[in-house]
All heavy atoms as a GROMACS GRO file, in nm:
protein
  446
    1MET      N    1  -2.646  -3.025  -8.379
    1MET     CA    2  -2.703  -3.034  -8.252
    1MET      C    3  -2.730  -3.187  -8.222
    1MET      O    4  -2.760  -3.245  -8.302
    1MET     CB    5  -2.846  -2.971  -8.252
    1MET     CG    6  -2.844  -2.823  -8.271
    1MET     SD    7  -3.011  -2.763  -8.262
    1MET     CE    8  -2.985  -2.604  -8.197
    2SER      N    9  -2.719  -3.214  -8.101
    2SER     CA   10  -2.731  -3.350  -8.055
    2SER      C   11  -2.779  -3.350  -7.913
    2SER      O   12  -2.827  -3.251  -7.861
    2SER     CB   13  -2.617  -3.424  -8.090
    2SER     OG   14  -2.638  -3.567  -8.064
    3GLY      N   15  -2.755  -3.458  -7.841
    3GLY     CA   16  -2.784  -3.467  -7.706
    3GLY      C   17  -2.938  -3.481  -7.680
    3GLY      O   18  -2.991  -3.435  -7.584
    4GLY      N   19  -3.000  -3.527  -7.778
    4GLY     CA   20  -3.149  -3.548  -7.771
    4GLY      C   21  -3.228  -3.422  -7.811
    4GLY      O   22  -3.346  -3.438  -7.819
    5ARG      N   23  -3.162  -3.316  -7.848
    5ARG     CA   24  -3.241  -3.198  -7.897
    5ARG      C   25  -3.196  -3.146  -8.031
    5ARG      O   26  -3.077  -3.142  -8.055
    5ARG     CB   27  -3.225  -3.076  -7.801
    5ARG     CG   28  -3.276  -3.109  -7.657
    5ARG     CD   29  -3.231  -3.010  -7.550
    5ARG     NE   30  -3.086  -3.015  -7.554
    5ARG     CZ   31  -3.005  -2.930  -7.490
    5ARG    NH1   32  -3.068  -2.840  -7.413
    5ARG    NH2   33  -2.879  -2.946  -7.491
    6SER      N   34  -3.295  -3.124  -8.114
    6SER     CA   35  -3.259  -3.065  -8.245
    6SER      C   36  -3.387  -2.996  -8.294
    6SER      O   37  -3.498  -3.012  -8.253
    6SER     CB   38  -3.211  -3.159  -8.351
    6SER     OG   39  -3.316  -3.222  -8.413
    7PRO      N   40  -3.377  -2.893  -8.396
    7PRO     CA   41  -3.492  -2.834  -8.446
    7PRO      C   42  -3.590  -2.935  -8.508
    7PRO      O   43  -3.712  -2.886  -8.524
    7PRO     CB   44  -3.431  -2.739  -8.554
    7PRO     CG   45  -3.291  -2.722  -8.518
    7PRO     CD   46  -3.249  -2.843  -8.453
    8LEU      N   47  -3.543  -3.040  -8.538
    8LEU     CA   48  -3.644  -3.142  -8.606
    8LEU      C   49  -3.699  -3.236  -8.504
    8LEU      O   50  -3.791  -3.305  -8.539
    8LEU     CB   51  -3.564  -3.226  -8.707
    8LEU     CG   52  -3.510  -3.149  -8.836
    8LEU    CD1   53  -3.435  -3.246  -8.918
    8LEU    CD2   54  -3.623  -3.072  -8.904
    9GLY      N   55  -3.663  -3.237  -8.384
    9GLY     CA   56  -3.712  -3.329  -8.275
    9GLY      C   57  -3.618  -3.395  -8.200
    9GLY      O   58  -3.498  -3.398  -8.243
   10PRO      N   59  -3.658  -3.450  -8.090
   10PRO     CA   60  -3.562  -3.524  -8.002
   10PRO      C   61  -3.501  -3.641  -8.059
   10PRO      O   62  -3.567  -3.717  -8.135
   10PRO     CB   63  -3.648  -3.563  -7.879
   10PRO     CG   64  -3.789  -3.538  -7.917
   10PRO     CD   65  -3.797  -3.458  -8.044
   11GLY      N   66  -3.362  -3.650  -8.037
   11GLY     CA   67  -3.300  -3.764  -8.099
   11GLY      C   68  -3.262  -3.765  -8.238
   11GLY      O   69  -3.192  -3.854  -8.286
   12ILE      N   70  -3.284  -3.651  -8.316
   12ILE     CA   71  -3.247  -3.638  -8.455
   12ILE      C   72  -3.125  -3.565  -8.457
   12ILE      O   73  -3.121  -3.438  -8.439
   12ILE     CB   74  -3.362  -3.583  -8.538
   12ILE    CG1   75  -3.484  -3.670  -8.536
   12ILE    CG2   76  -3.321  -3.563  -8.680
   12ILE    CD1   77  -3.606  -3.605  -8.597
   13ASP      N   78  -3.012  -3.618  -8.503
   13ASP     CA   79  -2.880  -3.556  -8.506
   13ASP      C   80  -2.864  -3.485  -8.639
   13ASP      O   81  -2.875  -3.540  -8.742
   13ASP     CB   82  -2.771  -3.662  -8.483
   13ASP     CG   83  -2.636  -3.602  -8.471
   13ASP    OD1   84  -2.620  -3.488  -8.485
   13ASP    OD2   85  -2.545  -3.680  -8.428
   14VAL      N   86  -2.850  -3.354  -8.634
   14VAL     CA   87  -2.831  -3.273  -8.768
   14VAL      C   88  -2.696  -3.210  -8.776
   14VAL      O   89  -2.671  -3.121  -8.855
   14VAL     CB   90  -2.943  -3.167  -8.769
   14VAL    CG1   91  -3.082  -3.233  -8.785
   14VAL    CG2   92  -2.941  -3.072  -8.648
   15ARG      N   93  -2.595  -3.263  -8.694
   15ARG     CA   94  -2.467  -3.210  -8.704
   15ARG      C   95  -2.399  -3.267  -8.830
   15ARG      O   96  -2.423  -3.372  -8.882
   15ARG     CB   97  -2.383  -3.259  -8.581
   15ARG     CG   98  -2.440  -3.213  -8.449
   15ARG     CD   99  -2.360  -3.262  -8.336
   15ARG     NE  100  -2.379  -3.420  -8.342
   15ARG     CZ  101  -2.315  -3.500  -8.264
   15ARG    NH1  102  -2.226  -3.452  -8.178
   15ARG    NH2  103  -2.334  -3.633  -8.270
   16GLY      N  104  -2.308  -3.186  -8.884
   16GLY     CA  105  -2.221  -3.216  -8.992
   16GLY      C  106  -2.095  -3.278  -8.949
   16GLY      O  107  -2.073  -3.274  -8.832
   17PRO      N  108  -2.019  -3.338  -9.039
   17PRO     CA  109  -1.886  -3.378  -8.997
   17PRO      C  110  -1.789  -3.274  -8.954
   17PRO      O  111  -1.800  -3.168  -8.997
   17PRO     CB  112  -1.841  -3.470  -9.117
   17PRO     CG  113  -1.904  -3.399  -9.226
   17PRO     CD  114  -2.036  -3.349  -9.170
   18GLY      N  115  -1.701  -3.307  -8.869
   18GLY     CA  116  -1.594  -3.206  -8.833
   18GLY      C  117  -1.552  -3.222  -8.685
   18GLY      O  118  -1.637  -3.274  -8.614
   19ARG      N  119  -1.441  -3.159  -8.658
   19ARG     CA  120  -1.396  -3.172  -8.521
   19ARG      C  121  -1.486  -3.082  -8.417
   19ARG      O  122  -1.510  -3.116  -8.308
   19ARG     CB  123  -1.254  -3.110  -8.511
   19ARG     CG  124  -1.159  -3.215  -8.550
   19ARG     CD  125  -1.021  -3.159  -8.528
   19ARG     NE  126  -0.954  -3.166  -8.660
   19ARG     CZ  127  -0.842  -3.117  -8.690
   19ARG    NH1  128  -0.775  -3.041  -8.601
   19ARG    NH2  129  -0.795  -3.135  -8.811
   20ARG      N  130  -1.528  -2.965  -8.463
   20ARG     CA  131  -1.616  -2.878  -8.374
   20ARG      C  132  -1.754  -2.931  -8.355
   20ARG      O  133  -1.804  -2.918  -8.251
   20ARG     CB  134  -1.609  -2.733  -8.428
   20ARG     CG  135  -1.475  -2.677  -8.420
   20ARG     CD  136  -1.483  -2.524  -8.457
   20ARG     NE  137  -1.358  -2.482  -8.494
   20ARG     CZ  138  -1.331  -2.370  -8.555
   20ARG    NH1  139  -1.432  -2.285  -8.585
   20ARG    NH2  140  -1.209  -2.334  -8.581
   21SER      N  141  -1.815  -2.977  -8.458
   21SER     CA  142  -1.954  -3.011  -8.450
   21SER      C  143  -1.977  -3.152  -8.407
   21SER      O  144  -2.090  -3.177  -8.342
   21SER     CB  145  -2.026  -2.994  -8.580
   21SER     OG  146  -1.959  -3.083  -8.682
   22GLY      N  147  -1.879  -3.234  -8.407
   22GLY     CA  148  -1.894  -3.368  -8.354
   22GLY      C  149  -1.970  -3.472  -8.429
   22GLY      O  150  -1.987  -3.584  -8.383
   23GLY      N  151  -2.030  -3.435  -8.545
   23GLY     CA  152  -2.107  -3.524  -8.621
   23GLY      C  153  -2.026  -3.616  -8.707
   23GLY      O  154  -1.899  -3.605  -8.714
   24TYR      N  155  -2.079  -3.704  -8.777
   24TYR     CA  156  -2.016  -3.802  -8.878
   24TYR      C  157  -2.114  -3.839  -8.975
   24TYR      O  158  -2.235  -3.842  -8.958
   24TYR     CB  159  -1.951  -3.918  -8.804
   24TYR     CG  160  -2.048  -4.011  -8.738
   24TYR    CD1  161  -2.094  -4.120  -8.809
   24TYR    CD2  162  -2.089  -3.992  -8.610
   24TYR    CE1  163  -2.188  -4.213  -8.749
   24TYR    CE2  164  -2.177  -4.088  -8.546
   24TYR     CZ  165  -2.224  -4.185  -8.634
   24TYR     OH  166  -2.320  -4.274  -8.574
   25LEU      N  167  -2.060  -3.884  -9.090
   25LEU     CA  168  -2.130  -3.928  -9.200
   25LEU      C  169  -2.114  -4.073  -9.223
   25LEU      O  170  -2.003  -4.121  -9.204
   25LEU     CB  171  -2.092  -3.854  -9.332
   25LEU     CG  172  -2.135  -3.698  -9.331
   25LEU    CD1  173  -2.075  -3.654  -9.463
   25LEU    CD2  174  -2.280  -3.681  -9.328
   26VAL      N  175  -2.205  -4.147  -9.269
   26VAL     CA  176  -2.199  -4.280  -9.312
   26VAL      C  177  -2.244  -4.300  -9.449
   26VAL      O  178  -2.330  -4.230  -9.490
   26VAL     CB  179  -2.278  -4.378  -9.212
   26VAL    CG1  180  -2.212  -4.376  -9.072
   26VAL    CG2  181  -2.418  -4.350  -9.218
   27GLY      N  182  -2.192  -4.394  -9.521
   27GLY     CA  183  -2.232  -4.427  -9.653
   27GLY      C  184  -2.173  -4.562  -9.698
   27GLY      O  185  -2.109  -4.631  -9.613
   28PRO      N  186  -2.180  -4.594  -9.831
   28PRO     CA  187  -2.126  -4.722  -9.873
   28PRO      C  188  -1.982  -4.733  -9.836
   28PRO      O  189  -1.912  -4.640  -9.850
   28PRO     CB  190  -2.158  -4.715 -10.017
   28PRO     CG  191  -2.266  -4.614 -10.041
   28PRO     CD  192  -2.252  -4.520  -9.933
   29GLY      N  193  -1.946  -4.852  -9.780
   29GLY     CA  194  -1.815  -4.873  -9.736
   29GLY      C  195  -1.793  -4.844  -9.590
   29GLY      O  196  -1.695  -4.895  -9.532
   30SER      N  197  -1.877  -4.775  -9.531
   30SER     CA  198  -1.873  -4.747  -9.375
   30SER      C  199  -1.921  -4.882  -9.305
   30SER      O  200  -2.009  -4.948  -9.353
   30SER     CB  201  -1.963  -4.635  -9.334
   30SER     OG  202  -1.924  -4.512  -9.394
   31VAL      N  203  -1.867  -4.896  -9.182
   31VAL     CA  204  -1.910  -5.007  -9.103
   31VAL      C  205  -1.936  -4.942  -8.960
   31VAL      O  206  -1.845  -4.889  -8.915
   31VAL     CB  207  -1.809  -5.123  -9.087
   31VAL    CG1  208  -1.847  -5.228  -8.992
   31VAL    CG2  209  -1.778  -5.174  -9.228
   32VAL      N  210  -2.058  -4.956  -8.911
   32VAL     CA  211  -2.096  -4.903  -8.789
   32VAL      C  212  -2.163  -5.023  -8.703
   32VAL      O  213  -2.250  -5.085  -8.744
   32VAL     CB  214  -2.199  -4.787  -8.792
   32VAL    CG1  215  -2.244  -4.737  -8.663
   32VAL    CG2  216  -2.136  -4.679  -8.877
   33GLY      N  217  -2.099  -5.038  -8.579
   33GLY     CA  218  -2.157  -5.152  -8.497
   33GLY      C  219  -2.141  -5.284  -8.560
   33GLY      O  220  -2.230  -5.368  -8.543
   34GLY      N  221  -2.036  -5.306  -8.648
   34GLY     CA  222  -2.017  -5.429  -8.712
   34GLY      C  223  -2.103  -5.446  -8.841
   34GLY      O  224  -2.091  -5.559  -8.905
   35GLN      N  225  -2.182  -5.354  -8.871
   35GLN     CA  226  -2.282  -5.364  -8.979
   35GLN      C  227  -2.237  -5.275  -9.096
   35GLN      O  228  -2.224  -5.149  -9.076
   35GLN     CB  229  -2.433  -5.336  -8.945
   35GLN     CG  230  -2.485  -5.421  -8.838
   35GLN     CD  231  -2.504  -5.565  -8.884
   35GLN    OE1  232  -2.551  -5.588  -8.990
   35GLN    NE2  233  -2.455  -5.663  -8.809
   36PRO      N  234  -2.218  -5.325  -9.216
   36PRO     CA  235  -2.170  -5.242  -9.327
   36PRO      C  236  -2.294  -5.167  -9.391
   36PRO      O  237  -2.409  -5.215  -9.400
   36PRO     CB  238  -2.121  -5.341  -9.432
   36PRO     CG  239  -2.191  -5.461  -9.394
   36PRO     CD  240  -2.220  -5.467  -9.257
   37TYR      N  241  -2.265  -5.050  -9.426
   37TYR     CA  242  -2.359  -4.971  -9.513
   37TYR      C  243  -2.341  -4.998  -9.656
   37TYR      O  244  -2.229  -5.004  -9.707
   37TYR     CB  245  -2.347  -4.812  -9.486
   37TYR     CG  246  -2.419  -4.774  -9.360
   37TYR    CD1  247  -2.361  -4.802  -9.234
   37TYR    CD2  248  -2.534  -4.702  -9.367
   37TYR    CE1  249  -2.422  -4.760  -9.120
   37TYR    CE2  250  -2.593  -4.651  -9.246
   37TYR     CZ  251  -2.539  -4.679  -9.130
   37TYR     OH  252  -2.604  -4.641  -9.016
   38SER      N  253  -2.455  -5.019  -9.733
   38SER     CA  254  -2.441  -5.046  -9.875
   38SER      C  255  -2.556  -4.989  -9.947
   38SER      O  256  -2.656  -4.951  -9.879
   38SER     CB  257  -2.436  -5.203  -9.896
   38SER     OG  258  -2.560  -5.249  -9.850
   39ILE      N  259  -2.535  -4.972 -10.074
   39ILE     CA  260  -2.645  -4.905 -10.163
   39ILE      C  261  -2.746  -5.018 -10.193
   39ILE      O  262  -2.716  -5.119 -10.247
   39ILE     CB  263  -2.580  -4.858 -10.292
   39ILE    CG1  264  -2.491  -4.733 -10.259
   39ILE    CG2  265  -2.694  -4.804 -10.377
   39ILE    CD1  266  -2.412  -4.692 -10.383
   40VAL      N  267  -2.875  -4.988 -10.155
   40VAL     CA  268  -2.984  -5.080 -10.176
   40VAL      C  269  -3.061  -5.042 -10.314
   40VAL      O  270  -3.085  -5.127 -10.392
   40VAL     CB  271  -3.084  -5.084 -10.065
   40VAL    CG1  272  -3.203  -5.178 -10.092
   40VAL    CG2  273  -3.011  -5.129  -9.934
   41ARG      N  274  -3.077  -4.916 -10.333
   41ARG     CA  275  -3.142  -4.860 -10.447
   41ARG      C  276  -3.054  -4.740 -10.492
   41ARG      O  277  -3.049  -4.645 -10.420
   41ARG     CB  278  -3.288  -4.819 -10.426
   41ARG     CG  279  -3.382  -4.930 -10.404
   41ARG     CD  280  -3.529  -4.887 -10.395
   41ARG     NE  281  -3.533  -4.759 -10.336
   41ARG     CZ  282  -3.647  -4.680 -10.346
   41ARG    NH1  283  -3.754  -4.717 -10.414
   41ARG    NH2  284  -3.644  -4.556 -10.282
   42ASP      N  285  -3.002  -4.748 -10.612
   42ASP     CA  286  -2.919  -4.645 -10.665
   42ASP      C  287  -3.006  -4.534 -10.729
   42ASP      O  288  -3.024  -4.546 -10.852
   42ASP     CB  289  -2.808  -4.696 -10.756
   42ASP     CG  290  -2.698  -4.593 -10.783
   42ASP    OD1  291  -2.699  -4.481 -10.725
   42ASP    OD2  292  -2.614  -4.630 -10.864
   43VAL      N  293  -3.052  -4.431 -10.650
   43VAL     CA  294  -3.135  -4.330 -10.714
   43VAL      C  295  -3.083  -4.193 -10.672
   43VAL      O  296  -3.015  -4.182 -10.572
   43VAL     CB  297  -3.292  -4.357 -10.656
   43VAL    CG1  298  -3.345  -4.477 -10.711
   43VAL    CG2  299  -3.289  -4.339 -10.506
   44PRO      N  300  -3.119  -4.089 -10.750
   44PRO     CA  301  -3.066  -3.960 -10.713
   44PRO      C  302  -3.122  -3.913 -10.575
   44PRO      O  303  -3.228  -3.957 -10.529
   44PRO     CB  304  -3.132  -3.869 -10.814
   44PRO     CG  305  -3.175  -3.962 -10.926
   44PRO     CD  306  -3.205  -4.098 -10.866
   45VAL      N  307  -3.035  -3.831 -10.513
   45VAL     CA  308  -3.074  -3.778 -10.383
   45VAL      C  309  -3.193  -3.682 -10.399
   45VAL      O  310  -3.192  -3.603 -10.488
   45VAL     CB  311  -2.956  -3.705 -10.322
   45VAL    CG1  312  -3.004  -3.634 -10.194
   45VAL    CG2  313  -2.844  -3.798 -10.294
   46ALA      N  314  -3.292  -3.690 -10.316
   46ALA     CA  315  -3.409  -3.597 -10.334
   46ALA      C  316  -3.373  -3.457 -10.273
   46ALA      O  317  -3.286  -3.449 -10.174
   46ALA     CB  318  -3.529  -3.649 -10.255
   47PRO      N  319  -3.429  -3.345 -10.324
   47PRO     CA  320  -3.403  -3.218 -10.273
   47PRO      C  321  -3.456  -3.206 -10.128
   47PRO      O  322  -3.558  -3.263 -10.092
   47PRO     CB  323  -3.478  -3.117 -10.360
   47PRO     CG  324  -3.561  -3.202 -10.456
   47PRO     CD  325  -3.521  -3.350 -10.440
   48LEU      N  326  -3.389  -3.125 -10.048
   48LEU     CA  327  -3.437  -3.102  -9.913
   48LEU      C  328  -3.556  -3.023  -9.910
   48LEU      O  329  -3.569  -2.913  -9.963
   48LEU     CB  330  -3.324  -3.028  -9.831
   48LEU     CG  331  -3.350  -3.012  -9.682
   48LEU    CD1  332  -3.351  -3.139  -9.607
   48LEU    CD2  333  -3.252  -2.913  -9.634
   49PRO      N  334  -3.666  -3.072  -9.842
   49PRO     CA  335  -3.792  -2.988  -9.838
   49PRO      C  336  -3.772  -2.856  -9.768
   49PRO      O  337  -3.704  -2.854  -9.666
   49PRO     CB  338  -3.891  -3.078  -9.753
   49PRO     CG  339  -3.838  -3.216  -9.776
   49PRO     CD  340  -3.685  -3.200  -9.781
   50GLY      N  341  -3.832  -2.759  -9.817
   50GLY     CA  342  -3.818  -2.617  -9.759
   50GLY      C  343  -3.859  -2.612  -9.616
   50GLY      O  344  -3.785  -2.537  -9.540
   51TRP      N  345  -3.944  -2.680  -9.570
   51TRP     CA  346  -3.988  -2.676  -9.428
   51TRP      C  347  -3.875  -2.734  -9.334
   51TRP      O  348  -3.856  -2.680  -9.228
   51TRP     CB  349  -4.115  -2.738  -9.394
   51TRP     CG  350  -4.120  -2.893  -9.411
   51TRP    CD1  351  -4.153  -2.965  -9.521
   51TRP    CD2  352  -4.099  -2.997  -9.309
   51TRP    NE1  353  -4.136  -3.092  -9.499
   51TRP    CE2  354  -4.107  -3.117  -9.364
   51TRP    CE3  355  -4.063  -2.988  -9.179
   51TRP    CZ2  356  -4.084  -3.231  -9.292
   51TRP    CZ3  357  -4.045  -3.102  -9.104
   51TRP    CH2  358  -4.056  -3.222  -9.166
   52ILE      N  359  -3.804  -2.821  -9.383
   52ILE     CA  360  -3.687  -2.883  -9.310
   52ILE      C  361  -3.568  -2.780  -9.309
   52ILE      O  362  -3.512  -2.750  -9.209
   52ILE     CB  363  -3.645  -3.015  -9.352
   52ILE    CG1  364  -3.750  -3.120  -9.333
   52ILE    CG2  365  -3.517  -3.061  -9.292
   52ILE    CD1  366  -3.720  -3.257  -9.392
   53GLU      N  367  -3.549  -2.726  -9.426
   53GLU     CA  368  -3.447  -2.624  -9.439
   53GLU      C  369  -3.470  -2.505  -9.340
   53GLU      O  370  -3.380  -2.459  -9.277
   53GLU     CB  371  -3.437  -2.570  -9.587
   53GLU     CG  372  -3.334  -2.470  -9.606
   53GLU     CD  373  -3.328  -2.413  -9.743
   53GLU    OE1  374  -3.411  -2.454  -9.842
   53GLU    OE2  375  -3.242  -2.321  -9.775
   54ALA      N  376  -3.586  -2.455  -9.333
   54ALA     CA  377  -3.632  -2.350  -9.252
   54ALA      C  378  -3.603  -2.384  -9.107
   54ALA      O  379  -3.558  -2.300  -9.025
   54ALA     CB  380  -3.770  -2.310  -9.272
   55LEU      N  381  -3.626  -2.505  -9.065
   55LEU     CA  382  -3.603  -2.550  -8.926
   55LEU      C  383  -3.459  -2.553  -8.885
   55LEU      O  384  -3.421  -2.538  -8.774
   55LEU     CB  385  -3.670  -2.675  -8.890
   55LEU     CG  386  -3.824  -2.683  -8.883
   55LEU    CD1  387  -3.882  -2.829  -8.873
   55LEU    CD2  388  -3.870  -2.599  -8.766
   56LEU      N  389  -3.375  -2.587  -8.988
   56LEU     CA  390  -3.225  -2.602  -8.970
   56LEU      C  391  -3.152  -2.465  -8.974
   56LEU      O  392  -3.039  -2.462  -8.943
   56LEU     CB  393  -3.169  -2.701  -9.062
   56LEU     CG  394  -3.228  -2.833  -9.045
   56LEU    CD1  395  -3.172  -2.935  -9.148
   56LEU    CD2  396  -3.199  -2.899  -8.911
   57ARG      N  397  -3.210  -2.356  -9.022
   57ARG     CA  398  -3.141  -2.231  -9.025
   57ARG      C  399  -3.104  -2.185  -8.883
   57ARG      O  400  -3.185  -2.201  -8.789
   57ARG     CB  401  -3.232  -2.114  -9.091
   57ARG     CG  402  -3.240  -2.133  -9.243
   57ARG     CD  403  -3.300  -2.013  -9.308
   57ARG     NE  404  -3.333  -2.047  -9.433
   57ARG     CZ  405  -3.454  -2.054  -9.476
   57ARG    NH1  406  -3.558  -2.033  -9.398
   57ARG    NH2  407  -3.485  -2.091  -9.602
   58PRO      N  408  -2.996  -2.112  -8.872
   58PRO     CA  409  -2.975  -2.046  -8.736
   58PRO      C  410  -3.077  -1.954  -8.699
   58PRO      O  411  -3.150  -1.901  -8.769
   58PRO     CB  412  -2.837  -1.977  -8.766
   58PRO     CG  413  -2.781  -2.022  -8.892
   58PRO     CD  414  -2.900  -2.081  -8.974
   59LEU      N  415  -3.103  -1.951  -8.562
   59LEU     CA  416  -3.212  -1.870  -8.499
   59LEU      C  417  -3.211  -1.727  -8.570
   59LEU      O  418  -3.314  -1.666  -8.594
   59LEU     CB  419  -3.205  -1.864  -8.361
   59LEU     CG  420  -3.234  -1.990  -8.290
   59LEU    CD1  421  -3.218  -1.981  -8.131
   59LEU    CD2  422  -3.384  -2.027  -8.320
   60GLU      N  423  -3.088  -1.657  -8.578
   60GLU     CA  424  -3.089  -1.531  -8.627
   60GLU      C  425  -3.139  -1.519  -8.771
   60GLU      O  426  -3.175  -1.404  -8.822
   60GLU     CB  427  -2.951  -1.463  -8.618
   60GLU     CG  428  -2.842  -1.522  -8.689
   60GLU     CD  429  -2.770  -1.639  -8.618
   60GLU    OE1  430  -2.816  -1.692  -8.511
   60GLU    OE2  431  -2.678  -1.706  -8.682
   61GLY      N  432  -3.129  -1.636  -8.852
   61GLY     CA  433  -3.179  -1.620  -8.991
   61GLY      C  434  -3.324  -1.655  -9.006
   61GLY      O  435  -3.380  -1.666  -9.118
   62ARG      N  436  -3.403  -1.682  -8.896
   62ARG     CA  437  -3.546  -1.727  -8.912
   62ARG      C  438  -3.630  -1.608  -8.904
   62ARG      O  439  -3.609  -1.499  -8.852
   62ARG     CB  440  -3.585  -1.811  -8.802
   62ARG     CG  441  -3.511  -1.946  -8.813
   62ARG     CD  442  -3.578  -2.046  -8.711
   62ARG     NE  443  -3.481  -2.149  -8.686
   62ARG     CZ  444  -3.494  -2.240  -8.605
   62ARG    NH1  445  -3.602  -2.246  -8.524
   62ARG    NH2  446  -3.412  -2.342  -8.587
   0.00000   0.00000   0.00000
């Protein structure tokens, strides 16, 4: 979802990468707007909080 609307609030893009969804991912090695993304602190990815997961489920799954 994009266009200013998402289950998490206005302006928060929760689309994944792909042709149909239109989202994209950035990470180390990516350059966006002339600025490179780099690792600042190399730590494990935290688990997704349950309340966020619930908001992102399709409406029929809620």
